[in-house]
matplotlib code that plots the C-alpha trace (Angstrom):
import matplotlib.pyplot as plt

x = [0.0, 3.0, 3.2, -0.5, 0.1, 3.0, 1.0, -1.8, 0.3, 2.5, -0.6, -0.5, 3.1, 2.5, -0.2, 1.4, 5.0, 4.4, 1.1, 0.4, 2.9, 1.6, -2.0, -1.1, 0.4, -2.8, -4.8, -2.9, -0.4, 3.0, 6.2, 6.7, 3.1, 3.3, 6.6, 5.0, 2.3, 4.8, 7.0, 4.3, 5.0, 8.8, 8.2, 6.1, 8.9, 10.8, 8.7, 5.5, 6.9, 9.1, 5.9, 4.4, 7.6, 8.2, 4.6, 5.0, 8.1, 6.8, 3.5, 5.5, 2.5, 3.7, 1.1, -1.7, -0.1, 0.3, -3.3, -4.4, -2.2, -3.7, -7.2, -6.3, -4.7, -7.7, -10.2, -8.0, -7.4, -11.0, -11.5, -8.4, -10.5, -12.9, -10.6, -8.7, -7.3, -4.7, -4.6, -7.4, -5.5, -2.4, -4.1, -6.0, -2.8, -1.2, -3.9, -3.4, 0.4, 0.2, -0.9, 0.5, 4.1, 4.9, 3.3, 6.3, 8.8, 6.5, 5.8, 9.5, 10.1, 7.5, 9.0, 12.6, 11.6, 9.5, 12.4, 14.8, 12.5, 11.6, 15.2, 14.6, 15.8, 13.7, 14.0, 11.9, 9.0, 9.9, 9.8, 6.0, 5.8, 7.9, 5.6, 2.6, 4.2, 4.8, 1.2, -0.2, 1.9, 0.8, -2.9, -3.2, -1.1, -3.4, -6.5, -5.3, -4.3, -7.7, -9.7, -7.7, -8.7, -6.3, -7.4, -6.6, -8.1, -9.8, -9.0, -5.5, -6.5, -9.4, -7.1, -4.8, -7.7, -8.9, -5.4, -5.1, -8.4, -7.2, -3.9, -6.0, -7.8, -4.5, -3.0, -5.4, -3.2, 0.0, 1.2, 3.4, 6.5, 6.5, 9.6, 11.6, 11.4, 10.0, 12.9, 13.9, 14.9, 18.6, 18.7, 17.7, 20.4, 22.9, 21.7, 22.2, 25.7, 26.7, 29.0, 27.9, 24.2, 24.9, 26.8, 23.8, 21.4, 23.5, 24.3, 20.7, 19.3, 21.6, 20.8, 17.1, 17.6, 19.0, 16.1, 13.5, 13.7, 12.9, 10.1, 8.4, 9.3, 10.0, 6.4, 6.2, 9.3, 7.8, 4.5, 6.2, 8.1, 4.8, 5.0, 1.7, 0.9, 1.8, 5.4, 5.5, 4.1, 6.7, 9.5, 8.5, 7.9, 11.4, 12.8, 10.8, 11.7, 15.4, 14.8, 13.3, 16.3, 18.5, 16.5, 16.7, 20.5, 21.1, 22.0, 24.9, 26.0, 26.0, 28.0, 30.6, 30.9, 31.0, 28.0, 29.9, 31.0, 27.4, 26.3, 29.1, 28.1, 24.5, 25.4, 27.8, 25.4, 22.6, 24.6, 24.9, 21.3, 20.0, 22.4, 21.1, 17.5, 18.2, 19.6, 18.0, 15.1, 14.1, 11.2, 12.9, 16.1, 14.4, 12.6, 15.8, 17.8, 15.3, 17.2, 19.6, 16.9, 18.1, 21.1, 19.6, 17.0, 17.1, 20.6, 20.4, 17.3, 18.3, 21.8, 20.3, 17.9, 20.6, 22.7, 19.8, 19.4, 23.1, 23.1, 19.7, 18.7, 15.5, 13.7, 14.3, 13.5, 10.5, 12.3, 15.4, 13.5, 11.6, 14.8, 16.0, 12.8, 13.1, 16.4, 14.9, 12.2, 14.7, 16.4, 13.1, 12.2, 15.2, 14.9, 11.3, 11.3, 14.7, 13.5, 10.3, 12.2, 14.7, 11.8, 10.0, 13.2, 14.5, 11.1, 11.5, 12.8, 16.1, 18.0, 16.6, 17.8, 21.2, 21.7, 20.5, 23.5, 25.9, 24.1, 24.8, 28.6, 28.2, 27.1, 29.5, 32.4, 31.3, 31.1, 34.5, 36.0, 34.5, 35.8, 39.3, 39.2, 37.8, 39.5, 40.0, 36.4, 35.3, 37.3, 35.4, 32.0]
y = [0.0, 2.3, 2.4, 3.4, 6.2, 7.6, 7.4, 9.4, 12.0, 12.7, 13.8, 16.8, 17.4, 16.9, 19.6, 22.0, 22.1, 22.8, 24.7, 26.4, 29.2, 30.0, 29.8, 32.5, 34.7, 34.3, 35.5, 38.7, 38.3, 39.9, 37.9, 38.9, 38.2, 34.8, 34.1, 35.1, 32.5, 29.9, 30.7, 29.9, 26.2, 26.6, 29.2, 26.7, 24.1, 25.9, 24.5, 22.8, 19.6, 19.1, 18.9, 16.3, 14.3, 14.3, 13.2, 10.4, 9.1, 9.4, 7.6, 5.1, 5.4, 7.6, 6.1, 7.5, 11.0, 10.8, 9.9, 12.9, 15.2, 14.1, 14.6, 18.1, 19.1, 17.9, 19.9, 23.0, 23.0, 23.1, 26.9, 27.6, 26.6, 29.6, 32.4, 34.3, 37.4, 38.3, 38.2, 35.6, 33.3, 33.6, 32.7, 29.8, 28.4, 28.8, 26.6, 24.0, 23.9, 23.4, 19.9, 19.4, 20.5, 17.5, 14.7, 14.0, 13.8, 11.4, 9.3, 9.0, 8.0, 5.2, 4.1, 4.0, 2.0, -0.4, -0.8, -1.5, -4.2, -5.8, -5.4, -3.6, -0.2, 2.9, 4.0, 1.0, 2.7, 6.3, 5.5, 5.1, 8.7, 9.8, 7.7, 9.4, 12.8, 12.1, 10.9, 13.9, 16.4, 15.0, 14.8, 18.1, 20.0, 18.7, 19.6, 23.1, 23.7, 22.5, 24.5, 27.6, 29.6, 32.5, 34.2, 31.2, 27.8, 26.5, 23.0, 23.4, 23.9, 21.5, 18.7, 19.3, 19.0, 15.8, 14.3, 15.0, 13.2, 10.2, 10.2, 10.1, 7.0, 5.4, 6.1, 3.5, 0.8, 2.0, 0.3, 1.6, 0.0, 0.1, -2.0, 0.8, 2.7, 6.2, 8.7, 11.3, 15.0, 14.3, 11.8, 14.6, 16.9, 14.0, 13.7, 17.4, 17.3, 14.6, 16.3, 14.3, 15.0, 18.7, 18.8, 17.2, 19.7, 22.7, 21.6, 20.4, 23.8, 25.6, 23.4, 23.8, 27.6, 27.2, 24.9, 27.5, 29.3, 26.0, 25.0, 28.4, 30.0, 27.3, 27.1, 30.9, 31.2, 28.9, 30.7, 34.1, 32.8, 32.0, 28.3, 26.4, 24.4, 21.2, 22.3, 22.6, 19.1, 17.7, 19.4, 18.0, 14.6, 14.5, 15.4, 12.8, 10.1, 10.9, 10.8, 7.3, 6.1, 7.5, 5.8, 2.5, 2.6, 4.4, 1.2, 0.5, 4.2, 4.2, 1.0, 2.5, 6.1, 7.9, 9.9, 13.1, 12.4, 11.9, 15.1, 17.1, 15.9, 16.8, 20.4, 20.9, 19.7, 21.7, 24.9, 24.1, 23.1, 26.5, 28.5, 26.5, 27.2, 30.9, 31.4, 28.8, 30.2, 27.1, 25.1, 21.9, 22.7, 23.8, 20.4, 18.6, 20.2, 18.7, 15.4, 17.0, 16.8, 13.3, 14.8, 18.1, 16.3, 12.5, 11.9, 14.6, 13.1, 9.5, 10.3, 12.4, 9.7, 7.1, 9.4, 9.9, 6.1, 5.9, 8.8, 8.6, 6.0, 4.0, 5.6, 9.1, 8.2, 10.7, 13.4, 13.1, 13.1, 16.2, 18.0, 17.4, 18.8, 21.8, 22.8, 22.5, 24.9, 27.4, 27.3, 28.0, 30.8, 32.7, 31.3, 32.1, 35.8, 36.2, 34.7, 36.8, 40.0, 39.3, 38.3, 41.7, 43.7, 42.1, 41.5, 37.7, 34.5, 34.3, 36.3, 34.2, 31.0, 32.5, 33.5, 30.0, 28.6, 30.6, 29.6, 25.9, 26.6, 27.1, 23.5, 22.2, 23.9, 22.7, 19.1, 19.2, 20.8, 18.2, 15.4, 16.8, 17.2, 13.7, 11.5, 8.6, 8.7, 8.8, 5.7, 3.8, 4.9]
z = [0.0, 0.3, -3.5, -3.7, -1.2, -3.1, -6.3, -4.7, -2.9, -6.0, -7.8, -5.4, -6.3, -10.0, -10.0, -7.6, -8.7, -12.4, -12.3, -9.0, -9.6, -13.0, -11.5, -9.0, -11.7, -13.8, -10.8, -11.1, -8.3, -8.8, -8.6, -5.0, -4.1, -5.7, -3.9, -0.6, -1.1, -2.1, 0.8, 3.4, 3.3, 3.8, 6.6, 8.5, 8.1, 10.8, 13.6, 12.6, 11.2, 14.2, 16.3, 14.0, 13.7, 17.5, 17.9, 15.4, 17.1, 20.6, 19.7, 17.6, 15.2, 12.3, 10.0, 12.2, 12.3, 8.5, 8.1, 10.2, 8.1, 4.9, 6.2, 7.5, 4.3, 2.3, 4.4, 4.5, 0.8, -0.3, 0.3, -1.8, -4.9, -4.4, -3.1, -5.7, -4.0, -1.4, 1.6, 2.0, -0.4, 1.8, 5.0, 3.5, 1.9, 5.3, 6.9, 4.2, 4.7, 8.4, 7.5, 4.0, 4.8, 6.9, 4.7, 2.6, 5.5, 7.5, 4.4, 3.7, 7.4, 7.1, 3.8, 5.1, 8.1, 6.0, 3.6, 6.5, 8.0, 4.6, 3.3, 0.1, -1.3, -0.6, -4.2, -5.1, -3.4, -4.3, -8.1, -7.9, -6.9, -9.9, -12.2, -10.7, -11.2, -14.9, -15.5, -13.6, -15.5, -18.9, -18.1, -16.3, -18.9, -21.6, -19.6, -18.9, -22.5, -23.8, -21.2, -22.1, -19.0, -18.8, -15.5, -13.3, -13.9, -10.6, -11.8, -10.4, -6.7, -7.1, -8.2, -5.3, -2.8, -4.5, -4.4, -0.7, -0.2, -2.1, -0.1, 3.1, 1.8, 0.8, 4.2, 5.8, 4.2, 5.9, 9.1, 11.9, 13.3, 17.1, 17.7, 19.3, 22.6, 22.5, 22.1, 24.6, 24.0, 24.9, 21.9, 19.6, 21.0, 20.4, 16.8, 16.2, 17.5, 15.0, 12.4, 9.4, 10.1, 10.6, 7.3, 5.6, 7.0, 5.9, 2.4, 1.9, 2.9, 0.6, -2.3, -1.6, -1.7, -5.2, -6.2, -5.1, -8.5, -10.1, -7.7, -7.8, -11.2, -13.8, -14.8, -14.8, -16.9, -19.5, -19.4, -19.8, -22.9, -24.5, -24.3, -23.8, -20.6, -22.5, -22.8, -19.0, -18.8, -21.2, -19.3, -16.0, -17.5, -18.9, -15.5, -13.8, -16.3, -15.8, -12.0, -12.3, -14.2, -11.5, -8.7, -10.6, -10.8, -7.4, -5.5, -7.9, -7.8, -4.0, -3.9, -6.2, -5.0, -1.7, -0.6, -0.7, -4.3, -5.3, -3.6, -5.1, -8.5, -7.8, -6.8, -9.7, -12.3, -10.7, -11.2, -14.9, -15.1, -13.8, -16.1, -19.1, -18.1, -17.6, -21.1, -23.3, -25.4, -27.4, -26.0, -27.2, -25.5, -22.3, -22.2, -23.0, -20.1, -17.7, -18.1, -15.7, -13.0, -12.4, -10.7, -9.5, -7.5, -7.9, -6.9, -4.2, -2.7, -2.8, -1.3, 1.5, 2.5, 2.4, 4.6, 7.1, 7.3, 8.3, 10.8, 12.4, 15.0, 14.3, 17.2, 15.8, 12.2, 11.8, 13.8, 11.8, 8.5, 9.7, 10.8, 7.2, 5.9, 8.2, 6.7, 3.2, 4.4, 5.7, 2.3, 0.5, 3.0, 1.6, -1.9, -2.8, -1.8, -3.4, -6.6, -6.5, -5.9, -8.8, -11.0, -10.5, -10.7, -13.9, -15.6, -15.9, -14.4, -16.2, -13.5, -10.6, -12.4, -13.1, -9.4, -8.4, -10.4, -8.2, -5.0, -5.9, -5.6, -1.8, -0.9, -3.5, -1.8, 1.6, 0.5, -1.2, 1.9, 4.2, 1.9, 2.1, 5.9, 6.6, 4.0, 6.5, 7.6, 4.0, 3.1, 5.9, 4.6]

ax = plt.figure().add_subplot(projection="3d")
ax.plot(x, y, z, "-o")
ax.set_aspect("equal")
plt.show()
């Protein structure tokens, strides 16, 4: 049933990531206003997911907490369908994200623990989410293009709400794993003092800052360049297909290369990816560059979760996953407003993507410095 849950939940991602930003612009929101709405989720990542994650670990029933989050997100997302102006839209989206912002982290914690117990690789489950994302992008892009509503198609928030509801239904098939003792606060402090885990949190947050331009403004960039919604669909489909291939081969990559090498490759290729997007004007080339998403996201995500599995005790699985998610939120809190400001100042999304390329050099430098300073430890891992 984990596969079914990932299929259902990634319908949310497959609608929101490509089409929610353009939907906000079609409602008449400026780049900064759209970025303010998109930054709500990351802003809540600072503290809200920690509460949900700690509750999941303390209760030893992350599946039940996940179920409550899906239901809450579904109910809170319904009014977003009908509200089309700030600040009401901002407050309603905030209510939705109180629940929605922790779903991915808790789902991954359940998946990682299930993979550990049943002795299979996490990417075997995660690939179902990518397949769902591809199908959703294709279908929704075609629907939006055929409907041709230019002032904000309510189909976008309606599908998000429906997908949350299906995720809630799918969550009834998930089981918790109560084979550990409930964690204590001092164990969380010990986890945060672990150097490798702290490095992961820092570089992940910086990478997510760079990814903010992609998550918030890639669809807007394509829309501003006059490309139809189907082009957006094809671009995200290529990215997800490349991601699936990466997940399928990740076990072999991880066996051959150190985690720091994989992360360094991800950050370096990401910089190139964002620069290509910034200056490529051909629809065909923009779609083709999305093959680099396999490294920009797929390799990054798989390596981070493998790293978490090595660093985080079983009893803190949800908390560790949520701490990771929190650092991503911190990166996006900076990234979304920065991208929105640059978008309005420059009159387009090219500059935000160009800046994102330079941002990627920061986590790349930190990982390479860590590798050089910890060569012996790297050989052991």
